[in-house]
Residue, then its C-alpha position, 0 to 999 in steps of 0.5 A: m650479229r645477225i646471220v642472213q641465210r641465203n637461198v639457192l633459189p630466188g626469194f619468195n616474191i619472185t618464185m611466187g610470181f613465177t608460180i602464179t603466172y605459170l599456173c594461170l597460163i597452163v591451168l587457169i586460163p585454159l580451164s576458164s575458156l570452158f566457162v567463157v564458151s558455155s557462158g551463153v548457154s541456158a539451163t535448158d540447153v545444158k539439160t538437153i545436151m546432158s540428157n542425150l542418151i549417148v552422153k549419159r551412157a558415156f558418163f556412166l561408163t567412164f565413171r564406172a570403168s574408172l572406179i573399177a580400174a582404180c579398185v583393181n589397181g589398189i589391190c594389185g598396186l599394193a601387192t606390187a609395191w610391197a614386193i618391190t619395196r620389201y624384198r630383194f630378188p633378181g630382176r627387181r630393178f628391172l621390174d621397178a623400171i617397168v612400172d613407169l612404162p605406161f608413163a613413157l609410152p604414147t597412149a596410142v602405142s599402149g592402145i594398139a598393144l592391148a588391142r592386139l594382145y586381147s583380140d580374138s586371135g591375140w596371145l591372151g584374147r584367144f583364151l578369154p570366153f568373151s571378146a575384149r575389144g569393143t566391150e566395157f571390159g576392154v575399156t576397163l582394161a585400158l584404164i587399169f593399164i594407165g593407172l597402175p603406176f600412180m598407185i605403186r609410186a604413191l605406196q612405195p614411200a609409205i611402205e619404205e617408212l614402215d618399221p619391220e620391228v613393229e610387225e615383228a613385235a605384233s607377231s611375237l604377241g600372237a597377232t596373225r599376218g591378217q591382223t598385223f596387216r589390218r591393224i598396223i600396216f594398212p592404217t599406216i599406209l592408208p593416206a598414201f593408198i587413198s592418194g594413189f587411188a585418187m590419182a589413178f581414178a582421175r587419170a582414168l577419167g580423162e583417158y582417150g588414146t588407149v581406149i579408142f583402140i581397144g574400146g572401139v568408140i562405139p556410141g552408147k557402148t564403149q564411148t567414154i566422155s573424152c570420146v564424146i567431147f572429141e566427137k562434138v569438137d569434130e562436128n564443130n559443136l564447140v558449145a556442146a563440147a564445152v558443156v560436157a567438159l565443164v560438167t566432167l570437170a565439176c564432177s571430177f573436182l567434187i570427187l577429188l575433193l571428197i577423196n582429199l577430205v577422206q585422205v586428211w581424215a585418214h592421215r589424222r587418224s593414223k597420227t592419233a592411233 
């Protein structure tokens, strides 16, 4: 007698139809509008728009600051995730909850808080040898703030799956802490590390609300890609805004594709190691 397994959710046809419809309405149709708006733009016009000095500097600043922020979050996020996951101490749950604070806060609130804190007369800004507001340092600081939770949350499950007995065995065989980390711990959590890095980097590329307060949106200096797109829309230059957004989308897609390929390679390498 054949037993029919019943699922709580509807069948494949219904769920797949809902998934495709939802993704089309939320993701594909809005993104395809960029192609529609910029479809009549010639290659010469695209080159003219992208060769603008302010636009080029915005691209360089955004990608440079996002990369630096993702690297900083990689180091600090790994240390934070390790401490929260591996150790038990008073206030651990509270610290774990604070990690998600950048998710819950409106970007304007976090931007105002950072701008006030790192101003020349702020609690931390007064001790800096330079001004954080209106500088690339301030923009990078904002991107670090909004990207850190992605790295921590990506690493925590991977660290929880690590077997402490393997580390103890390596230590009993004479391996130092550095050797244990390089040869056992980091190769195991590398796919999760790359995933967190990619999410933090992608999130930083599109940030707007936080950077406008601490960066000041100075053209050619602290103006990011998102700020340029908003400025073009505010000027009613929708074609230029769509072109810049489309080029940004293409660059982000290529970078994320490359990172995902590296992640697949790291995952296979960790399985065969």
